[in-house]
N, C-alpha and C positions, 0 to 999 in steps of 0.2 A: 042392638045392644047399644045403650047411651050411657056415656061416662059423665059422672059429675065433675064439673070443673072445680080446680083446687083454688081456694083463696088463701092468702097469706093471712098470718095472724094481724100483721100491721095493716093490710087493707081491710079486715073486718073492724079493727080499730077506728080506722078514719071513716068508715061508714057509720059507725056507731056514733062517732064525734059529731059528723055532719048532721045526724037526725036529731042530736039533743042541743046545737047550736042553732040559733035562729037563722035560717038562710036569708032573711031580710033585714038584719040587725043595720043600724047605722054604720059600724064599722066595716061591715061587708059591703054596703052600698058605697061607701066612701072609696073602699078598694076597687070595687068595679068601676067607678067613674075614673080614678087614677089611671087604671090600665087601658080604658076606653080611650082617655085623653093620649096616654103614651103611644098606644096603636095608630091612632088617628096622625098624631105628629110624624111618626115612622112612615105611614103609608101614604100620606098626603104631603108631597112636597111644598103645596101652596097653603098649608095651615096657617092661619092667621093667629100669630101669638096673641095672648092678652097683654096689654099694656101694664108695664111694671114701672113704678117710680123708683124703683132699686136701681135699675140700670139707665135712668134718665140722665142724658148728658155724656154718655159714653161713645 
């Protein structure tokens, strides 16, 4: 006898939303890139920062 797993209403909503939104949209790609960079900075102490003119001279 197998039981069907219960999924909440909000989980079903998010599944439907994820299917309707393009998973490879530019905004999603930008978010993925941002978090990849954040994770790289966090996990790699030797991460080379990009040069920024904003902090030049400090």
